[in-house]
N, C-alpha and C positions, 0 to 999 in steps of 0.2 A: 784323661788319657790312661790313668791307672786302672779305672773301672773298665774301660774298653779292652785294655790288655788282659784283664782278669776274666773276660768273657761276657761282660754285661752288654745287653742290647744298646744300640746307639741312643734310642729315646730314653731308656731308663738311666743311662749314664749321664745324659744331658740334664735330666730333671734333678738328679742328685747333686749335680754340680751347679745348679741354678742357671742353666742355659737352655735356650730353645733348641729344637731338633736341628734347624738350619744352621745355627751357630756351631753346634757340636759337630755337624758334618763338615763344616768348613775347617775346623781345627784337625779333624781326623784326616781329611784329604791333604792338609799341609804337612802332616807327619811331625810337627814340632809343637812344643807347649805354647800357649798363648803369649807368654812373656817374650819368648824368642821370636815369635811371629811378628809381634808389634815392633820389637827392637830392630828387626831386619828391614822393615819398611822405611824408605827414605821419607824425610819430612816433606810436607806439602809445600810446594813452591808457588806462591801467589794465589790468586783467586781462581776458582774452578768455573766461574761464569762472569760475564761482563757486568761491571758496576753500573747500575742504571742512574746513579747520581754523580758519576764522574764529571760530567759537563757542568753541573750546577753546584758542585761542592764548594768552590770559592765563595759563591753567594751565601751558602749556608754558614760558612765560617765567619763571613762578614757580619751576618745578623747575630751570631752567637758572641762575637767579640764586643758588639755594642751592648747586648743584654744577655748574659750567660744563663739567665733564668728561663729563657724560652724553652718550652717543651718541644719534643720531637714532633708531636702531633700538630702543634701550631705551625712549625716550620714546614711540615709536609703539606698542610692545607694552603700555606702561602705559595709553595711551589706549584701546587695544582692550579691556583689562581693565575700565577705568572705564565704557566705553560699548559694551557688547556689540552686535555687528552693525552698528555705525555706520561703521566704517572698514574698507576692504578692503585686502588686501596690496598691490594695485597702486598704492595712494596713498602708499606709503612714500617713493618718490622725491620727491614733492612736499614732504613734511615735511623731508627731508634738505636740499633747496634752501633752504627757509625757515630752518632752523637754521643753515645755512652763512652766510646773509645776516645773521642776528642776531649770530652770533659776530664777523663782520667789522665791524658797525656799533655793537653795544652790548656785546659780550662783553669778557672781561678782556684786558688787554694781553698779547701773546705775548713770549716771551723773544727778545731781540735779540742776534744774533751780530755781533761787531765785527771785521772783517777787520784783520789786523795787518800792519804794514810791517816787513820784516826787513832787517837790515844785515849786511854781511860780518863774520864772526868774532864776532858778538854773542851768539848763542844756539845751544846744542845741546840736544836733548831725547833722552831714552832711556826705555825701558820693556821689560817682558818680553813676548815674543810667543809664544803657545801654538801649537805645530805638531803636536800629537799627532793632531789630527783629519784629517791628510793620509794616514794609513795607512802611514807609513814603517816599514820593518822592517830588521833587521840579521840576515842569515843566517836569514830566515824568522821571527825573533822580534820581537814588538812592541817598539817603541823610543819610549816616552813621553819627551818632552823639551820644552824651551823654547829660545827664541833671545833673548839679550840684544841688543836692537835700539837702535842709536845713530844719530841723524840730525842733520845740520846744517840749521838752519831756513832759511838763505838759499839754499844751493846744492842742498839735498835729498841731499847726499852721505850715504851710509849704510854701515854695517858692522855686524857682529854676531858673537857667539860662542855656541856651544852650552852649555847649562846644564840643570840638572834641578830647580831650585827657585828661589824668589824670595828667597834668602838674601842676607845682606850680603856674604858671600864671593863669590857669583855677581855681585852688583852691583859690588863693588870690582874684581874680576878683569876683568869685561866693560868697565867704564868705562876702566880703565887701558889695556887692550889696544887699545881704540878710539882713545884719545888718542895712544898711541905709534905706532899705524898711521897716524894723521893727521899726526903730526909736529909738533903744536902744540896749544895750549889756547885755547878760546874764552873769552869773558868770563863767561858765565852758563851754568848747566846746570839744566834743568828735568826733574823726575821726577814720577811719580804719588805718592800718599800711601802709599808702601810702608812697611810696619812695619819693614823693615830700615834705613830711612833717616829716617823721620819718627816722632817720638814719638807714642804714643797720645793721642788727643784734642787733638793739636797743643799740647803744653805750652809753657811760657814760652820754653824754648830752641829749640823748633821741631824741629830735627834731632837725631838721636841723636849721642852723643859721638863714636862711631867714624866716622860719616858726615861729621860736621863736620871731623874730623881729615883725612879723605880730601880734602875740598874745599880745606882750608887748604894741604895739601901741593902741590896743583896750582894754588893761587891762583884757584880757581873760586868764583863767586858762586852759591850754591845757591838754588833756588826749587822749590816743589811746588804742585800743583794741589789744589783742594778735593776731599774724598772724594766719590766718585760723580759727578764732573764731568769725565768723560774728554775731552769736547770742548775743555777748557782746555789739553790737551796734544795738540791736533789734528794737529800736524805728524807726530808719531810714530804716532798712531793711524791716520792716513791711510796712512802708509807700511806699517804692519802689514797693512792690508787689501790694498794693492797688492803687497807682497812675498809674502804667502801666495798670491795669485792667480798671480803670476809663478812661484813655486815649483811650484805645482800644474801649471801649463802645462809647465814644464820637465820635470817627472816624467812627464807624458803623452808628451812627445817622446822621452824616454829609453826608454819602453816598459816600465819596471819601477819599483816603489817599494821594491825590496829591494836592500840594499848589502852587500858582503862584510864591512865593518867600519865603525867609527865614523870612522876617518881618511878613508876613501873618501867617506863622506857629508859630512864636514866640507869636503873639497876641492870637492865638488859645490856646496855652499853658497857657498864662496869664489868659484868661477867665476861663479855666478849674480850675486853682488854686484858683481863686476868688470864684468859686462855691463851691469847696471843703472846703474853709475856712469860709463859711457863718455860719455853725453850731458851730463854735468854738469861736465866738466873746465874749461870756461871760467869758470863761476861759482865753481868750487872754487879756481881760481888767485887770484881776488879774495879769498877767505877766507884762503888760506894766507899772503897778503901781510900780513895784519893779526893773525894768531894770535900769542898769547904763546908764549914758549919753554917747553919741557918742563923739569921739574926734573932734577937729575943722576941720580937713581935712581927706580925704581918703589917704591911703598909695599908692605910685606909684607902679603899677603892674609890669611894664616892668623890665626886667633883662638887665644889661649892661655888655657886654663882649668885651674884646680886642682881636682881631684876626688879623692875617697877610694874605694878599692876595697872593696866591701861583702863580707859573709861568703859571698854566693852567687857570688863571683868575678866580679862585674859592676860596671861603672861606668855612671853616668847622665850623659849628655851631650846637652844641648839637647832634653830630654824623650824621649830614646831610650836604650835599654839595649844595652850591648855587653859581651861577656865578655872577660876578660884572663887571663893565666896565674895559676893559683891561688896561686903563691908570693908574689904581690903583695897578697894579702888583708890588709886593715888598714893598707896603706901609702897615702900621698898621692902621686899621680902628676900630671904635667902633660900635658894633652891639647892638641895643636895641631890645630885644626880648619881644614882646607883646603876647597876647593870640592867635591871628590869623595872625599877621604880624611881619616881621623883618624890621627894618630901619637901613641902613648903613650910618654912619656919618663919615665925614672926614673934618678936619679943621673947626669944628663947623657948618658944612653944611650937610643936609640930601641929599646924592647923589643917593640913591636907596631905594625903598620901595617894599618888596617882600612878597608874601603870605607864611606863615609858613607851612612847611611840617609836616605831621602827622607821628608819629612813628619814627624809626631810620633807618639809612643806606639808606636813600632816596636821590634823587638829583633833582635839578631843574636848568636847563641850559637855559638861554635866548639867542637865536641865535644872537640877536642884539649886545650882548657883545663881541662875538668872530668871527662874520662872516667876517669882513674885513681881519683878519689875516688867517682865514681858506681858503678864496679864494686864498691867496698867497701860502698856503701850502695845496693845494687840495688833495694831496696824503694821508694826515692824516685823511680824512673823512671816508675812508672805514673801518678802525678799531678803530675809535674814541670811547672811552668808553661810552660817553654820546650821541651817534649818534641819538638815538631815540628821544631825546629832540629837535632835529633840524628839526622836521616835525611839524610846528605849527598848522596844521589842516590835516584832512584826504585828502583834495584836494592836498596838497603838497606831501603827500605820494603817491597818485595815479599818480601825474606828474612824480615823481622820478621812479616809477615802469614802467611807459610808456616809459621813456627815456632809461631805461635798456633793455626793449623789442625791441626798435628800433635799439639799437646798442649792441647786445649781446656779440660782440667781442671787443667792445670799452668801457669797463666799466669806465675807467678813464675819457674819454671824456664826457660820460653821467653824471658822478658825477660833473665835472666842470660846465656843463650846469645847473645842478640843483643848485649848489652853486651860480651861477650867478642869478638864479631866487630868491634865498633867499636874496642875497645882494640887489636886486631890491626891495624886500618887505621891507627891513630895511631902504632903502633910500627914497622910495616913500610911499606906504601904503600897509600893509599886506592884508587888506580886498580887496583893488582894485586888487592886484595880484591874490588873491584867486578867485575873480569873473572872472578875465580874464582866469585863468586856467580852471575854470568850463566851459567856452565857448569853449576853445580849446579842452578839453577832450570830449566834445559833438560832435566834428567833424568839428569845424569851421576852423581848420588849424593845422599845426604841432606845437608841444610843443617846442618852442624855446624862449630864452630870448628876441631876437629881435621882435618876434611876440607879446609877452606880452608888450614889451615897446611901440610898435606901437599902441596897443589897448589903453594903458594908455595915450599916447600922443594925440590920436584922439579925446579924450573927448566923445567918443561914449557911450551912455547910454546902459548898458548891461541889458538884461532881468533879472528879479528877479528869484531866485532859485525856487520859487513857481509856476512860469509860465511853464506849461507843455502842449506840443502839442501832441494830439492824432490823428494819421493818420486814416482817415475813413476806415472801414473794408467793403470789398465787400462780402456780405453774399452769393451771388450767387456762389462763389467759393466752398462753402461747398456741393453744389449739385453734384460735381464730385466725392465725396466720396460714393455716393449711388450706389449700384450695379444695373445693368439693367436700368440705367437712360434713355438710348435711347429708350428702349421698352416702358417705361411709357410715354415718350413724344409722341411716335407714336400712342399709344392708346388714 
């Protein structure tokens, strides 16, 4: 109105005021400012058009009172089924507004979230963050993994360590690493209802004995959230989301999600965590001033189990099967379960170190443990439960398939010859036998144990797998594909 009074054209004054020309004309014709124009208008009394759901609204309310979770779309489709042709699709929005108003005025009470006030050094929270969905690879191979994520609730200082399962060993190692990196201990630690820390069905003791011992070692007060109530551990859950987003962005800037090895990837994670923590130093200093002192030493992470070696030369550890040297059959051994490895001890000596399997009902059979007896009982190979573990590389599998193709009616003989190759790998060198099989599969000779043994005994330097010979192509042969080639030559 001031611009119009100053001589500005209606269109220009409206644009400067952020109004369309029609709206500006309406205010000019009214002769009063917009605030006075709206204040002078009486409030709307009732609906401006007939309510299409007035006759069926009691039915809608009856359905909502039985199950308040029904969506307006579901209710609308039910009304269309009950009253064919009465309601059109364009009326759905009207019903959605009415259901929304009913929920706000008469519906069930909604869950209330209570913002918490945090104090320095009072609470730390941790959980396992799944990172497999980010497509990270090591030397081109998929790298499924998790991050044990530790967060201080007051300062949001965070740290983490790579792991591969939500086991107690991963929890213990991650928590202790975080506390020693922090340099102190908060008063309380909150976790999800992890089976590694919390007893099933939340028994009388609440926490498992091992987790309770871990908390007592650091004088930590433990607490856990209710099953299925992730928001109760909202600090770490929110940091999960933000850390995954930050890691995804950092990988985009890097230009590749492939790393040469685990250590390079671990260092990449460490650098990112340091960057995220830079803006939290002031509040972190407040926390460090009131943290409790660390104990003199860290608690041993590994779990010690007593198991017996079965007649199949295997042990059963945490619902997974592992093979051990056959000379231990019938003996009781001690298995020390670490985060990523198992150590088999007998008579105070470590007789075997094995990579720990992830998950349950898995198996890892090392052919060196059983091959000598399997050669003597070759007939057991065909239906051996763990037969697939007896192919240490794809080359050995290719050699086995080639032996079966050569003797389709002498399967037993083919299997004996393959087992002889496997015995040779155990006695000599698996890599050397693998290289010899690569040469024989390429056509250098028949796949026989004697042929492999001769190659190994000759000391002949085998060409590396990367050496590829390409036969020159005679491009003139393509001319025969052209029709009328002879006529063109004559011309």
